[in-house]
All heavy atoms as an XYZ file, in Angstrom:
775
protein
N      96.403     72.453    184.285
C      97.354     71.552    183.709
C      96.739     70.884    182.482
O      95.561     70.607    182.445
C      97.761     70.506    184.731
C      99.104     69.936    184.420
S      99.983     69.563    185.919
C     100.175     67.840    185.718
N      97.551     70.576    181.515
C      97.079     70.010    180.257
C      96.934     68.495    180.347
O      97.687     67.814    181.043
C      98.066     70.369    179.151
O      97.720     69.720    177.975
N      95.943     67.966    179.620
C      95.750     66.525    179.543
C      96.615     65.894    178.455
O      96.651     64.686    178.318
C      94.277     66.203    179.249
C      93.397     66.534    180.431
O      93.913     66.545    181.567
O      92.201     66.783    180.207
N      97.287     66.719    177.691
C      98.110     66.242    176.586
C      99.373     65.590    177.132
O     100.064     66.140    177.969
C      98.472     67.421    175.675
C      99.176     67.009    174.435
N     100.537     66.976    174.349
C      98.703     66.601    173.231
C     100.883     66.563    173.141
N      99.776     66.344    172.453
N      99.690     64.384    176.676
C     100.913     63.710    177.101
C     101.948     63.808    175.990
O     101.620     63.799    174.809
C     100.644     62.228    177.417
O     100.136     61.593    176.248
C      99.651     62.082    178.556
N     103.178     63.889    176.393
C     104.270     64.007    175.440
C     104.963     62.661    175.284
O     105.131     61.919    176.249
C     105.283     65.054    175.909
C     104.704     66.423    175.986
N     104.465     67.188    174.872
C     104.272     67.154    177.041
C     103.934     68.343    175.237
N     103.803     68.336    176.555
N     105.377     62.363    174.059
C     106.100     61.123    173.798
C     107.505     61.243    174.379
O     108.101     62.321    174.368
C     106.179     60.867    172.300
N     108.054     60.148    174.896
C     109.427     60.192    175.397
C     110.397     60.453    174.254
O     110.208     59.959    173.150
C     109.646     58.819    176.020
C     108.595     57.957    175.439
C     107.444     58.844    175.057
N     111.420     61.221    174.533
C     112.372     61.578    173.483
C     113.395     60.471    173.268
O     113.989     59.976    174.205
C     113.098     62.862    173.851
C     112.198     64.055    173.858
C     112.982     65.299    174.119
C     112.078     66.500    174.022
N     112.799     67.725    174.156
N     113.607     60.117    172.007
C     114.657     59.183    171.624
C     114.576     57.837    172.317
O     115.591     57.286    172.701
N     113.413     57.311    172.475
C     113.246     56.095    173.273
C     113.874     54.862    172.643
O     114.318     53.965    173.338
C     111.777     55.855    173.550
C     110.970     55.646    172.295
C     109.513     55.421    172.574
N     108.827     55.493    171.292
C     107.706     56.107    171.088
N     107.100     56.677    172.078
N     107.160     56.144    169.903
N     113.914     54.777    171.331
C     114.395     53.567    170.686
C     115.921     53.538    170.538
O     116.535     52.495    170.712
C     113.740     53.416    169.324
N     116.539     54.640    170.227
C     117.977     54.699    169.984
C     118.566     55.877    170.760
O     118.766     56.954    170.216
C     118.262     54.868    168.487
C     117.696     53.760    167.657
C     116.468     53.902    167.030
C     118.387     52.576    167.519
C     115.947     52.888    166.272
C     117.868     51.548    166.754
C     116.649     51.700    166.132
N     118.889     55.695    172.038
C     119.370     56.811    172.850
C     120.884     57.029    172.727
O     121.582     56.266    172.067
C     119.018     56.363    174.266
C     119.136     54.885    174.215
C     118.672     54.500    172.827
N     121.367     58.041    173.394
C     122.783     58.304    173.610
C     123.666     58.339    172.385
O     123.543     59.229    171.544
N     124.588     57.374    172.282
C     125.556     57.389    171.187
C     124.914     57.306    169.807
O     125.463     57.804    168.831
C     126.420     56.149    171.438
C     126.190     55.767    172.849
C     124.848     56.291    173.236
N     123.762     56.678    169.711
C     123.080     56.584    168.417
C     122.592     57.949    167.964
O     122.633     58.258    166.769
C     121.926     55.593    168.491
C     122.400     54.209    168.771
C     122.272     53.522    169.943
C     123.126     53.358    167.885
N     122.866     52.297    169.827
C     123.391     52.165    168.576
C     123.564     53.494    166.579
C     124.080     51.111    167.994
C     124.253     52.445    165.999
C     124.501     51.274    166.692
N     122.132     58.750    168.900
C     121.717     60.114    168.541
C     122.918     60.947    168.123
O     122.831     61.770    167.211
C     120.978     60.758    169.707
C     119.605     60.130    169.895
C     118.869     60.633    171.087
N     118.621     62.064    170.991
C     118.049     62.755    171.964
N     117.672     62.162    173.064
N     117.851     64.041    171.816
N     124.050     60.729    168.769
C     125.276     61.423    168.389
C     125.713     61.001    166.981
O     126.165     61.834    166.188
C     126.376     61.137    169.405
C     127.681     61.891    169.225
C     127.456     63.395    169.308
C     128.682     61.451    170.264
N     125.573     59.719    166.665
C     125.880     59.231    165.316
C     124.975     59.901    164.282
O     125.440     60.308    163.212
C     125.716     57.716    165.252
C     125.880     57.075    163.873
C     127.332     57.136    163.442
C     125.379     55.650    163.896
N     123.708     60.036    164.605
C     122.774     60.704    163.688
C     123.164     62.164    163.471
O     123.133     62.658    162.345
C     121.350     60.638    164.237
O     120.864     59.337    164.189
N     123.530     62.839    164.547
C     123.941     64.236    164.425
C     125.217     64.357    163.601
O     125.326     65.242    162.741
C     124.128     64.860    165.804
C     124.551     66.321    165.808
C     123.464     67.197    165.174
C     124.850     66.787    167.216
N     126.182     63.479    163.850
C     127.437     63.519    163.092
C     127.185     63.286    161.605
O     127.761     63.965    160.745
C     128.414     62.477    163.638
N     126.320     62.332    161.293
C     125.982     62.059    159.896
C     125.322     63.272    159.241
O     125.672     63.652    158.126
C     125.057     60.846    159.824
O     124.568     60.672    158.528
N     124.370     63.869    159.942
C     123.676     65.038    159.392
C     124.629     66.209    159.190
O     124.582     66.886    158.155
C     122.532     65.443    160.314
N     125.502     66.448    160.161
C     126.457     67.545    160.024
C     127.472     67.280    158.921
O     127.878     68.204    158.205
C     127.171     67.788    161.352
C     126.318     68.381    162.462
C     127.122     68.462    163.758
C     125.782     69.742    162.068
N     127.865     66.023    158.767
C     128.812     65.677    157.710
C     128.225     65.959    156.334
O     128.832     66.663    155.517
C     129.224     64.209    157.821
C     130.097     63.763    156.684
C     131.426     64.124    156.643
C     129.579     62.991    155.658
C     132.234     63.724    155.586
C     130.375     62.577    154.609
C     131.711     62.946    154.568
N     127.032     65.407    156.061
C     126.444     65.587    154.732
C     126.010     67.031    154.502
O     126.208     67.571    153.417
C     125.290     64.620    154.502
C     125.765     63.222    154.350
C     125.471     62.176    155.168
C     126.645     62.714    153.342
N     126.117     61.049    154.733
C     126.837     61.341    153.615
C     127.285     63.270    152.260
C     127.649     60.535    152.822
C     128.091     62.459    151.470
C     128.272     61.120    151.748
N     125.437     67.649    155.510
C     125.054     69.056    155.357
C     126.264     69.943    155.128
O     126.243     70.853    154.302
N     127.341     69.658    155.857
C     128.570     70.424    155.683
C     129.193     70.219    154.315
O     129.693     71.157    153.696
N     129.165     68.981    153.833
C     129.716     68.697    152.505
C     128.956     69.460    151.419
O     129.562     70.005    150.499
C     129.667     67.194    152.204
C     130.626     66.368    153.006
C     132.065     66.611    152.583
O     132.363     66.854    151.422
N     132.955     66.552    153.546
N     127.650     69.469    151.538
C     126.834     70.141    150.521
C     127.008     71.654    150.606
O     127.092     72.329    149.583
C     125.340     69.742    150.672
C     124.448     70.620    149.826
C     125.155     68.285    150.304
N     127.084     72.192    151.801
C     127.179     73.651    151.943
C     128.589     74.179    151.714
O     128.761     75.290    151.233
C     126.671     74.077    153.316
C     125.177     73.865    153.454
S     124.531     74.454    154.997
C     124.683     76.201    154.770
N     129.614     73.415    152.089
C     130.977     73.910    151.993
C     131.429     74.017    150.541
O     131.911     75.053    150.115
C     131.924     72.997    152.770
C     133.319     73.528    152.803
C     134.355     73.133    152.028
C     133.810     74.569    153.643
N     135.481     73.849    152.327
C     135.175     74.749    153.317
C     133.258     75.362    154.624
C     135.970     75.686    153.955
C     134.051     76.290    155.259
C     135.386     76.446    154.926
N     131.301     72.939    149.795
C     131.744     72.959    148.399
C     130.937     71.939    147.597
O     131.405     70.824    147.324
C     133.234     72.644    148.321
C     133.891     73.220    147.112
N     133.597     72.817    145.837
C     134.815     74.194    146.978
C     134.324     73.484    144.982
N     135.082     74.337    145.656
N     129.718     72.311    147.203
C     128.850     71.351    146.521
C     129.403     70.855    145.186
O     129.179     69.706    144.812
C     127.545     72.109    146.332
C     127.886     73.536    146.494
C     129.093     73.591    147.373
N     130.142     71.699    144.497
C     130.675     71.285    143.204
C     131.735     70.189    143.368
O     131.767     69.231    142.600
C     131.274     72.486    142.485
C     131.606     72.228    141.046
C     132.016     73.501    140.341
O     132.392     74.484    140.974
N     131.945     73.476    139.028
N     132.568     70.291    144.394
C     133.568     69.253    144.649
C     132.895     67.945    145.067
O     133.313     66.863    144.640
C     134.541     69.713    145.732
N     131.855     68.038    145.870
C     131.130     66.834    146.277
C     130.478     66.165    145.073
O     130.548     64.949    144.915
C     130.065     67.178    147.318
C     129.217     66.014    147.822
C     130.062     64.997    148.568
C     128.094     66.517    148.702
N     129.883     66.971    144.210
C     129.255     66.417    143.010
C     130.288     65.759    142.106
O     130.041     64.694    141.535
C     128.507     67.508    142.253
N     131.448     66.362    141.994
C     132.509     65.782    141.172
C     132.985     64.464    141.762
O     133.174     63.483    141.037
C     133.689     66.769    141.059
O     133.211     67.991    140.509
C     134.790     66.209    140.187
N     133.162     64.425    143.087
C     133.610     63.188    143.745
C     132.576     62.072    143.641
O     132.934     60.902    143.594
C     133.922     63.446    145.211
C     135.207     64.183    145.437
C     135.454     64.422    146.910
O     134.531     64.584    147.692
N     136.722     64.444    147.277
N     131.301     62.420    143.637
C     130.243     61.408    143.582
C     129.850     61.068    142.154
O     128.926     60.292    141.936
C     129.014     61.879    144.363
C     129.269     61.995    145.841
S     127.823     62.484    146.746
C     127.242     60.880    147.270
N     130.495     61.662    141.172
C     130.165     61.382    139.784
C     128.957     62.159    139.304
O     128.277     61.733    138.383
N     128.686     63.281    139.928
C     127.542     64.115    139.554
C     126.332     63.833    140.417
O     126.186     62.748    140.973
N     125.517     64.845    140.552
C     124.279     64.689    141.311
C     123.164     64.290    140.363
O     123.046     64.801    139.265
C     123.867     65.997    141.991
C     124.669     66.332    143.220
C     124.798     67.638    143.630
C     125.274     65.353    143.978
C     125.511     67.964    144.760
C     125.990     65.662    145.111
C     126.116     66.979    145.497
N     122.341     63.368    140.796
C     121.106     63.072    140.103
C     119.992     63.127    141.131
O     120.222     63.479    142.289
C     121.182     61.715    139.380
C     121.478     60.575    140.326
O     121.221     60.650    141.516
N     122.036     59.502    139.791
N     118.798     62.790    140.732
C     117.654     62.903    141.633
C     117.830     62.005    142.856
O     117.566     62.427    143.990
C     116.343     62.570    140.886
C     115.172     62.516    141.832
C     116.093     63.584    139.792
N     118.294     60.775    142.659
C     118.437     59.854    143.782
C     119.487     60.320    144.784
O     119.274     60.245    145.992
C     118.775     58.449    143.283
C     117.650     57.718    142.571
C     118.145     56.377    142.054
C     116.469     57.530    143.495
N     120.606     60.789    144.309
C     121.650     61.261    145.218
C     121.189     62.525    145.937
O     121.399     62.675    147.141
C     122.977     61.478    144.467
C     123.558     60.129    144.066
C     123.969     62.251    145.322
C     124.826     60.190    143.264
N     120.549     63.419    145.228
C     120.037     64.635    145.858
C     119.004     64.342    146.933
O     119.066     64.883    148.038
N     118.054     63.464    146.617
C     117.049     63.088    147.617
C     117.681     62.326    148.776
O     117.276     62.487    149.930
C     115.941     62.257    146.980
C     114.962     63.017    146.094
C     114.005     62.050    145.415
C     114.211     64.055    146.884
N     118.661     61.498    148.481
C     119.354     60.771    149.544
C     120.095     61.701    150.489
O     120.059     61.514    151.705
N     120.774     62.700    149.937
C     121.461     63.682    150.781
C     120.468     64.453    151.650
O     120.714     64.664    152.842
C     122.264     64.659    149.917
C     123.538     64.126    149.301
C     124.070     65.092    148.249
C     124.583     63.879    150.370
N     119.379     64.852    151.061
C     118.354     65.575    151.809
C     117.760     64.694    152.904
O     117.622     65.116    154.051
C     117.261     66.061    150.851
C     116.128     66.865    151.451
C     116.648     68.179    151.995
C     115.058     67.111    150.417
N     117.430     63.455    152.565
C     116.819     62.544    153.523
C     117.781     62.208    154.666
O     117.408     62.256    155.836
C     116.371     61.259    152.810
C     115.661     60.299    153.721
C     114.341     60.510    154.080
C     116.311     59.189    154.234
C     113.684     59.639    154.919
C     115.661     58.311    155.075
C     114.356     58.543    155.418
O     113.715     57.679    156.265
N     119.036     61.880    154.339
C     120.003     61.519    155.377
C     120.250     62.687    156.327
O     120.341     62.497    157.547
C     121.311     61.070    154.731
N     120.331     63.887    155.792
C     120.551     65.061    156.634
C     119.344     65.337    157.517
O     119.480     65.559    158.723
C     120.868     66.290    155.762
O     121.993     65.988    154.933
C     121.174     67.497    156.605
N     118.165     65.298    156.940
C     116.949     65.587    157.714
C     116.699     64.541    158.790
O     116.379     64.884    159.934
C     115.740     65.692    156.790
S     115.768     67.144    155.739
N     116.848     63.268    158.463
C     116.616     62.212    159.448
C     117.655     62.295    160.558
O     117.341     62.084    161.732
C     116.623     60.819    158.789
C     115.435     60.690    157.860
C     116.607     59.708    159.826
C     114.092     60.892    158.512
N     118.884     62.616    160.214
C     119.913     62.769    161.243
C     119.575     63.866    162.238
O     119.700     63.686    163.445
N     119.128     64.996    161.741
C     118.761     66.102    162.629
C     117.511     65.761    163.423
O     117.435     66.012    164.629
C     118.569     67.411    161.824
C     117.971     68.501    162.688
C     119.890     67.861    161.233
N     116.526     65.169    162.771
C     115.278     64.807    163.457
C     115.562     63.863    164.610
O     115.063     64.040    165.721
C     114.279     64.184    162.454
C     113.692     65.260    161.560
C     113.167     63.432    163.179
C     112.882     64.718    160.396
N     116.386     62.853    164.380
C     116.691     61.900    165.445
C     117.577     62.524    166.512
O     117.404     62.273    167.707
C     117.362     60.658    164.861
C     117.682     59.638    165.901
N     118.957     59.219    166.114
C     116.896     58.970    166.785
C     118.953     58.323    167.099
N     117.716     58.153    167.513
N     118.539     63.361    166.108
C     119.473     63.957    167.068
C     118.783     64.883    168.061
O     119.183     64.944    169.221
C     120.569     64.710    166.324
N     117.759     65.590    167.623
C     117.066     66.490    168.553
C     116.053     65.755    169.414
O     115.507     66.320    170.346
C     116.381     67.675    167.826
C     117.396     68.508    167.085
C     115.275     67.219    166.913
N     115.793     64.484    169.123
C     114.922     63.680    169.962
C     113.468     63.663    169.559
O     112.611     63.273    170.351
N     113.164     64.025    168.337
C     111.778     64.022    167.873
C     111.286     62.589    167.694
O     111.981     61.748    167.137
C     111.666     64.771    166.546
C     110.301     64.727    165.940
C     109.292     65.521    166.437
C     110.026     63.875    164.884
C     108.026     65.477    165.872
C     108.773     63.825    164.320
C     107.771     64.630    164.815
N     110.102     62.306    168.193
C     109.460     60.999    167.999
C     108.123     61.232    167.319
O     107.239     61.877    167.882
C     109.238     60.293    169.323
S     110.737     59.711    170.083
N     107.975     60.720    166.120
C     106.737     60.904    165.366
C     105.608     60.102    166.010
O     105.839     59.059    166.617
C     106.942     60.460    163.931
N     104.378     60.564    165.837
C     103.227     59.912    166.438
C     102.492     58.988    165.468
O     101.965     57.972    165.872
C     102.253     60.973    166.976
C     102.858     61.838    168.059
C     103.261     61.048    169.281
O     102.498     60.208    169.757
N     104.461     61.297    169.770
N     102.439     59.339    164.208
C     101.708     58.538    163.226
C     102.508     57.340    162.755
O     103.736     57.320    162.807
N     101.811     56.320    162.268
C     102.479     55.095    161.820
C     103.405     55.368    160.640
O     104.549     54.930    160.626
C     101.442     54.052    161.424
C     102.094     52.770    160.943
C     101.091     51.729    160.580
N     100.405     51.319    161.802
C      99.328     50.575    161.826
N      98.786     50.183    160.705
N      98.776     50.229    162.961
N     102.930     56.083    159.620
C     103.764     56.375    158.452
C     104.899     57.316    158.825
O     106.014     57.176    158.325
C     102.928     56.978    157.319
C     102.098     55.944    156.641
C     100.758     55.719    156.817
C     102.546     54.960    155.716
N     100.352     54.669    156.047
C     101.426     54.180    155.358
C     103.766     54.660    155.149
C     101.516     53.130    154.466
C     103.854     53.609    154.264
C     102.729     52.860    153.930
N     104.625     58.254    159.687
C     105.679     59.176    160.120
C     106.764     58.443    160.883
O     107.947     58.748    160.742
C     105.089     60.273    160.999
O     104.132     61.010    160.299
N     106.384     57.493    161.705
C     107.381     56.716    162.434
C     108.243     55.903    161.475
O     109.448     55.781    161.676
C     106.698     55.779    163.432
C     106.137     56.485    164.627
C     105.401     55.544    165.554
O     105.198     54.377    165.239
N     104.991     56.055    166.703
N     107.642     55.353    160.436
C     108.406     54.588    159.465
C     109.353     55.493    158.674
O     110.504     55.135    158.435
C     107.448     53.862    158.523
C     108.155     52.999    157.546
C     108.648     51.749    157.771
C     108.480     53.316    156.199
N     109.251     51.267    156.636
C     109.167     52.213    155.655
C     108.256     54.429    155.378
C     109.624     52.194    154.349
C     108.722     54.399    154.073
C     109.392     53.299    153.573
N     108.867     56.663    158.278
C     109.692     57.569    157.472
C     110.824     58.207    158.273
O     111.839     58.598    157.704
C     108.827     58.662    156.849
C     107.948     58.220    155.697
C     107.026     59.357    155.263
C     108.787     57.766    154.521
N     110.647     58.346    159.580
C     111.685     58.964    160.412
C     112.442     57.935    161.244
O     113.086     58.292    162.220
C     111.084     60.039    161.332
O     110.103     59.427    162.181
C     110.462     61.167    160.542
N     112.396     56.664    160.856
C     113.094     55.614    161.581
C     114.598     55.790    161.382
O     115.106     55.771    160.251
C     112.623     54.262    161.070
C     113.048     53.086    161.867
C     112.988     52.950    163.221
C     113.590     51.877    161.355
N     113.451     51.714    163.577
C     113.827     51.034    162.457
C     113.885     51.415    160.081
C     114.358     49.773    162.320
C     114.405     50.152    159.946
C     114.641     49.342    161.052
N     115.381     55.995    162.445
C     116.809     56.299    162.302
C     117.622     55.276    161.513
O     118.464     55.684    160.703
C     117.293     56.397    163.754
C     116.089     56.777    164.522
C     114.936     56.103    163.841
N     117.433     53.954    161.688
C     118.250     53.026    160.880
C     118.048     53.194    159.372
O     118.978     52.956    158.600
C     117.792     51.640    161.344
C     117.377     51.859    162.753
C     116.726     53.215    162.748
N     116.879     53.623    158.952
C     116.662     53.875    157.529
C     117.520     55.059    157.073
O     118.135     55.021    156.002
C     115.185     54.132    157.253
C     114.761     54.224    155.803
C     115.105     52.953    155.055
C     113.270     54.501    155.718
N     117.592     56.096    157.879
C     118.459     57.232    157.578
C     119.927     56.854    157.580
O     120.703     57.318    156.744
N     120.324     55.985    158.517
C     121.712     55.525    158.554
C     122.040     54.701    157.323
O     123.146     54.804    156.790
C     121.977     54.706    159.807
C     121.778     55.452    161.085
C     121.896     56.799    161.298
C     121.388     54.899    162.339
N     121.613     57.099    162.596
C     121.303     55.962    163.262
C     121.106     53.614    162.772
C     120.951     55.770    164.592
C     120.768     53.418    164.095
C     120.698     54.481    164.993
N     121.099     53.884    156.882
C     121.310     53.081    155.682
C     121.519     53.975    154.460
O     122.442     53.755    153.667
C     120.135     52.137    155.460
C     120.195     51.265    154.216
C     121.339     50.273    154.327
C     118.878     50.556    153.999
N     120.684     54.985    154.317
C     120.833     55.925    153.201
C     122.175     56.642    153.297
O     122.887     56.805    152.304
C     119.651     56.927    153.175
C     119.903     58.032    152.168
C     118.356     56.208    152.865
N     122.550     57.048    154.504
C     123.826     57.732    154.695
C     124.997     56.826    154.337
O     125.960     57.256    153.705
C     123.940     58.202    156.147
O     125.122     58.918    156.340
N     124.920     55.552    154.725
C     125.990     54.617    154.398
C     126.067     54.346    152.893
O     127.160     54.210    152.339
C     125.804     53.300    155.161
C     125.962     53.440    156.659
S     127.541     54.133    157.162
C     128.598     52.777    156.836
N     124.923     54.285    152.231
C     124.933     54.098    150.777
C     125.550     55.317    150.092
O     126.324     55.159    149.145
C     123.517     53.843    150.269
C     123.005     52.485    150.669
S     121.368     51.957    150.104
C     120.574     53.354    149.459
N     125.243     56.506    150.565
C     125.849     57.715    150.003
C     127.354     57.734    150.254
O     128.128     58.131    149.379
C     125.205     58.963    150.609
C     123.799     59.275    150.151
C     123.186     60.362    151.022
C     123.784     59.689    148.698
N     127.763     57.318    151.443
C     129.180     57.254    151.761
C     129.896     56.264    150.835
O     130.998     56.519    150.362
C     129.368     56.870    153.226
C     130.771     56.977    153.786
C     131.270     58.411    153.716
C     130.795     56.471    155.219
N     129.241     55.140    150.566
C     129.810     54.150    149.655
C     129.966     54.737    148.248
O     131.012     54.563    147.612
C     128.919     52.909    149.628
C     129.461     51.829    148.766
C     130.463     50.958    149.053
C     129.026     51.515    147.437
N     130.685     50.119    147.997
C     129.823     50.439    146.993
C     128.064     52.032    146.595
C     129.659     49.891    145.733
C     127.920     51.483    145.345
C     128.702     50.418    144.926
N     128.949     55.440    147.770
C     129.032     56.075    146.445
C     130.146     57.106    146.430
O     130.912     57.212    145.474
C     127.672     56.724    146.063
C     127.826     57.634    144.859
C     126.637     55.668    145.810
N     130.266     57.871    147.503
C     131.278     58.930    147.599
C     132.688     58.340    147.593
O     133.582     58.884    146.954
C     131.012     59.747    148.858
C     131.893     60.934    149.041
C     132.087     61.955    148.166
C     132.669     61.236    150.191
N     132.935     62.879    148.715
C     133.311     62.460    149.957
C     132.885     60.593    151.395
C     134.149     63.047    150.888
C     133.707     61.190    152.325
C     134.331     62.396    152.068
N     132.894     57.235    148.312
C     134.229     56.657    148.418
C     134.608     55.778    147.220
O     135.798     55.600    146.949
C     134.343     55.845    149.709
C     134.295     56.663    150.990
C     134.290     55.743    152.203
C     135.447     57.642    151.068
N     133.641     55.212    146.531
C     133.941     54.290    145.430
C     134.185     54.991    144.103
O     134.585     54.356    143.142
C     132.798     53.281    145.259
C     132.712     52.278    146.371
S     134.229     51.320    146.422
C     134.506     51.182    148.150
N     133.967     56.253    144.005
C     134.200     56.959    142.731
C     135.528     57.625    142.730
O     136.111     57.999    143.621
C     133.102     57.985    142.494
C     131.777     57.294    142.374
C     131.072     57.773    141.199
N     129.818     57.022    141.127
C     129.100     56.997    140.092
N     129.442     57.662    139.036
N     127.996     56.323    140.048
């Protein structure tokens, strides 16, 4: 038997929060893959910040939805689900306000 211990999955934000993360990731990933030109037109064009925000919101949503828990301090900060939700909400605001 191994001495390696595994971190508990999704310990901070369980259940419905993980579903919210998955829905957010599928929404943004689907928007980008289905018709990226229409999304860019609705958002007023893509720039570096919007592109990185879409990538970050999608990745964090999937990471949290599958239950991954980072071990390092910086990794935990970078994969913190509320930060991904904040980015997703800011992108949604940009998308709806244009």
